[in-house]
C-alpha angles and dihedrals in degrees: 000000000000124000124210129189122211139174123215102246094179147335121238111182110289093358135073120205110224127199121204112242100179090067137032103267135140089186115114123216116209111218127182109252088226086072095052130072111273097238097062122126136169107305099024113143117227137189120211113204133149092001095306137103120220134176110259115245 
């Protein structure tokens, strides 16, 4: 399985805009907050693996 790393760039209502940190990219990916851990905030680092987002340790 692939692993992707993101940072929460901003939160817009029910969506969080994520920026990839494991590659060079300025593109933001909108993700429904219901799919993310509830304690996220701007700047939170996330790992996406096996169709789940988790806060990076």
